[in-house]
C-alpha positions in Angstrom: 0.0 0.0 0.0 1.4 3.3 -1.0 1.6 6.0 1.6 0.8 9.6 0.9 3.6 11.9 2.0 2.7 15.4 3.1 4.2 18.0 0.8 6.0 20.8 2.6 8.5 23.4 1.5 11.2 21.2 3.0 10.3 18.2 0.9 10.1 20.3 -2.2 13.4 21.9 -1.6 14.4 25.6 -1.3 14.6 26.0 -5.1 10.8 25.4 -5.4 9.9 28.2 -3.0 9.6 31.4 -4.9 11.7 34.2 -3.5 10.6 37.8 -3.8 13.4 40.2 -4.1 13.3 43.3 -1.9 13.1 46.7 -3.6 16.8 47.7 -2.8 18.0 44.4 -4.2 15.9 44.8 -7.4 17.2 48.3 -7.8 20.9 47.3 -7.5 20.3 44.3 -9.8 18.7 46.5 -12.4 21.4 49.2 -12.0 24.2 46.7 -12.6 22.6 45.7 -15.9 21.5 49.2 -17.0 24.1 51.4 -18.7 21.7 54.3 -18.9 20.9 54.0 -15.2 24.6 54.2 -14.3 25.0 57.2 -16.5 22.0 58.9 -15.1 23.1 58.2 -11.5 26.6 59.5 -12.2 25.2 62.8 -13.8 22.8 63.4 -11.0 25.4 62.8 -8.3 27.7 65.2 -10.2 25.1 67.9 -10.0 24.3 67.2 -6.4 28.0 67.3 -5.4 28.4 70.6 -7.2 25.4 72.1 -5.3 26.4 70.7 -1.9 30.1 71.6 -2.0 30.0 74.7 -4.2 32.1 76.8 -1.8 34.8 74.2 -1.8 34.8 73.2 -5.4 34.4 76.6 -7.1 37.8 78.1 -7.8 36.6 81.7 -7.7 33.7 83.8 -6.3 30.7 83.7 -8.7 29.9 87.3 -7.9 33.3 89.1 -8.1 33.5 91.4 -11.0 36.9 91.8 -12.7 36.7 94.1 -15.7 40.3 93.5 -16.6 39.5 89.8 -17.1 36.3 90.2 -19.1 35.6 87.7 -22.0 38.7 85.7 -21.4 38.7 82.2 -23.0 39.2 78.9 -21.2 42.6 78.7 -19.5 44.3 77.0 -16.6 43.2 79.9 -14.3 39.7 80.2 -15.8 38.9 76.6 -17.0 35.6 77.7 -18.7 36.5 81.3 -19.4 34.9 84.5 -18.1 31.8 86.5 -18.9 31.3 90.1 -19.9 32.0 91.2 -16.3 35.1 89.1 -15.8 33.3 86.6 -13.5 34.4 82.9 -13.6 31.9 80.9 -15.6 32.9 77.6 -14.0 32.2 79.0 -10.5 28.9 80.4 -11.6 27.9 77.1 -13.2 28.8 75.3 -9.9 26.8 77.7 -7.8 24.0 77.6 -10.4 23.4 74.0 -9.6 22.1 75.1 -6.2 19.4 77.2 -7.8 18.4 74.5 -10.2 18.1 71.8 -7.5 16.3 74.1 -5.1 13.8 75.1 -7.7 13.4 71.5 -8.9 12.9 70.1 -5.4 10.5 72.7 -4.0 8.4 72.9 -7.2 8.1 69.1 -7.4 7.1 68.9 -3.7 4.4 71.5 -4.3 3.1 69.7 -7.3 3.4 66.3 -5.5 1.4 67.4 -2.5 -1.4 69.3 -4.2 -1.6 67.0 -7.2 -1.4 63.9 -5.0 -4.3 65.1 -2.8 -6.4 66.1 -5.8 -5.8 62.7 -7.5 -6.6 60.8 -4.3 -9.9 62.7 -3.8 -10.9 62.5 -7.4 -10.2 58.8 -7.8 -11.5 57.7 -4.3 -14.9 59.6 -4.4 -15.6 59.5 -8.1 -18.9 60.8 -9.4 -19.4 64.6 -9.5 -16.2 65.1 -7.4 -14.1 63.4 -10.0 -15.9 65.3 -12.8 -15.3 68.7 -11.3 -11.6 68.0 -10.4 -10.9 66.5 -13.8 -12.5 69.4 -15.7 -10.4 71.9 -13.7 -7.3 69.9 -14.5 -8.2 69.8 -18.1 -8.4 73.6 -18.1 -4.8 73.8 -16.7 -3.7 71.2 -19.2 -5.1 73.3 -22.1 -2.3 75.8 -21.6 1.3 75.1 -22.6 3.6 74.7 -19.6 5.9 77.6 -20.2 3.0 79.9 -21.2 1.1 79.2 -18.0 4.2 79.7 -15.9 4.8 83.1 -17.6 1.2 84.1 -16.9 1.5 83.2 -13.3 4.8 85.1 -13.0 3.1 88.1 -14.6 0.7 88.1 -11.7 3.1 87.1 -8.9 6.2 89.0 -10.1 9.6 87.8 -11.4 11.2 86.2 -8.4 12.9 82.8 -7.6 10.3 82.0 -4.9 7.5 82.8 -7.4 9.2 80.6 -10.0 8.9 77.7 -7.6 5.3 78.3 -7.0 4.5 78.8 -10.7 6.3 75.6 -11.8 4.6 73.7 -8.9 1.2 74.8 -10.1 2.0 74.0 -13.8 3.0 70.3 -13.0 0.2 69.7 -10.4 -2.2 68.3 -13.0 0.4 65.7 -14.1 0.7 64.3 -10.6 -3.1 64.4 -10.1 -3.6 62.3 -13.3 -0.8 59.8 -12.2 -2.5 59.3 -8.9 -6.1 59.2 -10.1 -5.8 56.2 -12.4 -4.3 53.7 -9.8 -6.7 55.0 -7.1 -9.7 54.1 -9.4 -8.4 50.6 -9.6 -7.4 50.2 -6.0 -10.6 51.6 -4.4 -12.6 48.5 -5.2 -10.1 46.1 -3.6 -11.2 44.0 -0.7 -8.9 45.6 1.8 -10.2 49.1 1.0 -13.8 47.8 1.4 -12.8 46.2 4.7 -11.5 49.5 5.9 -14.8 51.1 5.1 -16.7 48.3 6.8 -14.9 48.6 10.1 -15.7 52.3 10.2 -12.4 54.0 9.1 -12.8 57.5 7.9 -12.3 58.4 4.3 -9.1 60.3 5.0 -7.6 57.3 6.9 -8.6 54.9 4.2 -7.1 57.1 1.5 -3.8 57.9 3.2 -3.3 54.6 5.1 -4.5 52.0 2.6 -4.8 53.6 -0.9 -1.9 56.0 -1.1 0.9 53.4 -0.3 -0.3 51.4 -3.4 0.2 54.3 -5.8 3.6 55.5 -4.6 5.5 53.7 -7.4 4.2 55.8 -10.3 4.5 58.9 -8.0 8.2 58.3 -7.5 8.8 57.9 -11.3 6.7 61.0 -12.0 8.5 63.1 -9.4 11.9 62.2 -10.9 10.8 63.1 -14.5 9.1 66.2 -13.3 12.3 67.2 -11.5 14.1 67.4 -14.9 11.3 69.4 -16.5 11.3 71.8 -13.6 15.0 72.4 -14.0 14.4 73.0 -17.8 11.5 75.3 -17.1 13.4 77.3 -14.5 16.2 77.8 -17.0 13.7 78.9 -19.7 12.1 81.4 -17.3 15.5 82.8 -16.2 16.5 83.0 -19.9 13.4 85.3 -20.4 14.3 87.3 -17.3 11.5 86.0 -15.2 13.5 83.7 -12.9 16.5 84.3 -10.7 17.5 87.9 -11.0 21.1 89.2 -11.5 23.7 88.7 -10.1 22.4 85.2 -9.1 24.2 82.6 -11.2 21.2 80.9 -12.8 22.0 78.7 -15.8 19.2 80.2 -17.8 20.2 83.8 -17.2 23.8 82.9 -18.0 22.6 81.4 -21.3 20.6 84.6 -22.0 23.7 86.7 -21.4 25.9 84.5 -23.5 23.7 84.7 -26.6 24.8 88.3 -27.2 28.5 87.2 -27.4 28.1 84.0 -29.4 30.7 85.2 -32.0 33.1 86.8 -29.6 32.9 84.5 -26.6 30.8 81.4 -27.5 31.9 79.6 -24.2 29.5 82.0 -22.3 26.5 80.1 -23.9 28.0 76.7 -24.6 28.9 75.7 -21.0 25.7 76.8 -19.2 23.8 75.0 -22.0 25.8 71.8 -21.3 25.1 72.1 -17.6 21.3 72.2 -18.3 21.6 69.3 -20.7 23.6 67.2 -18.1 21.1 67.8 -15.3 18.0 67.2 -17.4 19.5 64.1 -19.0 20.6 62.7 -15.7 17.2 62.9 -14.0 15.4 61.6 -17.1 17.7 58.5 -17.1 17.1 58.0 -13.4 13.4 58.2 -14.0 13.6 55.5 -16.7 15.6 53.3 -14.4 13.2 53.7 -11.5 10.3 52.9 -13.8 11.9 49.6 -14.7 12.6 48.9 -11.0 9.1 49.7 -9.8 7.2 48.1 -12.7 5.4 45.1 -11.1 5.3 43.3 -14.5 9.1 43.2 -14.6 9.8 42.9 -10.9 9.0 39.2 -10.7 11.5 38.3 -13.4 14.4 39.9 -11.6 
């Protein structure tokens, strides 16, 4: 007579028990196999190091005017040359990283908080609440980003703080849309219904049970929005609506350099490269995070 043996994980062996990789391990595994991820991480770290250690790294003061050194080309003393006031371009680019990261971080936080809350409310309640919020977001979406930012700055005034507010408002609808879609799918899940049944408030259900399940697309959106915020700040500063002189904003440096393209092309080339490096770095990081957080690919890694 054959005996039936109880099947347990020990009898099957460890190889038959599926192992779920943690998020940090998946991220490192994905990074090792991603050339673009490594490049993006290196570029972002470069910009962050420039911003954090600007007083140590910068060879000269970004504000000191030396008329006798104006429009000098790249040399050992001025690696990237000087501008029309004799200021060191390399030092101004290094200090300009602080402005770009500050604007990017604060504007993204503004858009993340406001857009996240609007997306949660819209997706969770649905009905007329969803309709009203969606139509308001459509109105904001109808305007080009830079045009809407210029209109807001025309009301608020050209100032770095107002630039952060304007960019945050411009990108709020993007975060709201990113949150709304997953919330519509999550709100009908059993654990959400169970939270309602036991008498949890709508706020507790949204922030305790729904929000943690939509953080992955939020992280990716925040990274990509960070790069666009840097680009938008540079565009606004180029138009004279962002950081005001003598602040070393990359956009204002690019605006000043366009007048000397034939005489001193380095004035425009190097700030433009700084903008390109920062935007490219955050975009590549966003693509890498999207691959790491994608549940369809997580199980295969």
